[in-house]
Structures are given as C-alpha cells and as structure tokens.
C-alpha positions as CSV (number, residue, x, y, z in Angstrom):
1,M,79.3,-25.3,16.2
2,I,76.3,-23.4,14.4
3,M,75.9,-26.2,11.5
4,K,75.6,-28.7,14.4
5,S,73.3,-27.2,16.4
6,L,71.4,-26.3,13.0
7,T,71.3,-30.1,12.1
8,R,70.5,-31.0,15.4
9,Q,67.5,-28.6,15.4
10,T,66.2,-29.4,12.0
11,Q,66.1,-33.0,12.7
12,A,64.3,-32.5,16.1
13,A,61.5,-30.2,14.2
14,E,61.0,-32.7,11.7
15,S,60.1,-35.1,14.3
16,Y,57.8,-32.4,15.7
17,A,56.2,-31.7,12.5
18,P,52.5,-31.5,11.9
19,S,52.4,-34.2,9.5
20,S,54.8,-36.6,11.6
21,P,53.4,-39.1,13.2
22,S,54.7,-37.6,17.0
23,A,53.1,-34.3,16.0
24,H,53.8,-31.3,18.4
25,P,52.5,-27.9,17.1
26,E,54.4,-26.0,19.9
27,N,57.0,-27.9,19.7
28,Y,57.6,-27.2,16.3
29,E,56.9,-23.5,16.2
30,A,59.7,-22.9,19.0
31,L,62.1,-25.2,17.0
32,Q,61.6,-23.3,13.7
33,S,62.0,-19.9,15.9
34,E,65.5,-21.4,16.9
35,I,66.4,-22.7,13.5
36,S,65.7,-19.2,12.1
37,L,68.1,-17.5,14.8
38,L,71.0,-19.8,13.9
39,K,70.6,-19.6,10.4
40,S,71.1,-15.7,11.0
41,Y,74.4,-16.4,12.1
42,L,75.3,-18.3,8.4
43,P,76.9,-16.5,5.5
44,A,74.1,-16.3,2.9
45,S,74.2,-19.1,0.5
46,P,75.7,-18.7,-2.7
47,S,73.3,-19.5,-5.8
48,P,73.3,-22.4,-8.3
49,E,74.2,-20.2,-10.7
50,S,77.1,-19.0,-9.0
51,I,78.6,-22.2,-7.8
52,Q,78.0,-23.5,-11.5
53,G,80.0,-20.8,-12.7
54,T,83.0,-21.2,-10.1
55,I,83.0,-24.7,-11.0
56,K,83.6,-24.3,-14.6
57,Q,86.6,-21.5,-14.1
58,T,87.9,-24.2,-11.4
59,I,88.1,-26.2,-13.8
60,D,89.3,-24.1,-16.7
61,S,92.4,-22.9,-14.4
62,L,93.4,-26.6,-14.2
63,E,96.2,-28.1,-16.0
64,Q,95.5,-30.6,-18.9
65,S,97.4,-33.2,-16.8
66,V,95.9,-32.9,-13.6
67,R,92.0,-32.3,-15.7
68,E,92.9,-35.8,-16.9
69,G,94.2,-37.6,-13.5
70,K,92.5,-39.9,-11.5
71,G,91.5,-37.1,-8.2
72,V,90.1,-34.5,-10.3
73,T,87.2,-34.5,-8.5
74,G,89.0,-34.0,-5.2
75,A,91.4,-31.6,-6.9
76,V,88.3,-29.0,-8.1
77,M,86.2,-29.6,-5.0
78,K,89.5,-28.5,-2.4
79,E,89.9,-25.8,-5.2
80,L,86.2,-24.6,-4.7
81,Q,86.3,-24.9,-0.9
82,K,89.3,-22.4,-0.6
83,T,87.6,-20.0,-3.4
84,M,84.1,-20.0,-1.5
85,G,85.5,-19.8,1.5
86,D,82.7,-19.3,4.7
87,A,80.0,-20.1,1.8
88,W,81.7,-23.6,1.6
89,N,80.2,-24.7,5.3
90,V,76.1,-23.4,4.0
91,I,76.6,-25.6,0.6
92,D,74.7,-28.8,0.2
93,R,78.5,-30.1,-0.7
94,K,76.6,-33.7,-1.9
95,E,75.1,-31.6,-5.0
96,V,78.4,-29.6,-5.5
97,G,80.3,-33.2,-6.3
98,K,77.3,-33.7,-9.0
99,W,77.8,-30.5,-10.7
100,V,81.6,-31.1,-10.7
101,A,81.5,-34.7,-12.0
102,E,78.5,-33.3,-14.6
103,A,81.1,-30.3,-15.7
104,L,83.7,-32.8,-15.8
105,K,82.4,-35.0,-18.2
106,R,82.1,-32.4,-21.0
C-alpha cells in the first residue's frame, strides 16, 4: 500500500517539477514532503554491495543441477526474496535481475 502511494506521489511530483512543462513549484514541494513521509515508513534499502554479496551466496548455495537449469534466474530471485525479507520491497528488482544474470554468467 505504501509503495503504491509512493509511486503515485513520485509520478505526480515529476509532472510538477520545476523542469517540467507544467511546473508548479508549490505542488512539487508539497508532494516532496509527502514522499519523504512515506519513505520514512519503509525499511532501509540495502547497499548494492550487500545485495550482490547475497546474490553470490545464493548462487553458491544452489545445487549444480539447479545452477545449470533453465529457470535458474527465477530460482535465485525467489531465494533472494526469502532471504531479504522486507528489504525486497524497496529494491529495484530489474537492477537485481541484471546482477543475477551477470553473476550466473561467471
């Protein structure tokens, strides 16, 4: 629920940003305050280094047959979700997916 609200507020703020064609500085500032408040309810986002370390540990913990299978990326992502808990909700999963793909190529 908080993530949905945060996404909507962020999109609205972008449309009111000073650099946008429909700039409204007063609305932009109000939305930025709301975004800060919403973010305060979210868990802290882990660092990219800690995420990549978790990816490596997860891949290393998989059986060889799973690592060589077709659905290995999905298996790693599923394990990461379990491992990371609430932090999973505040990370950029597209970026993490790219890191997983790169780590599996090695």
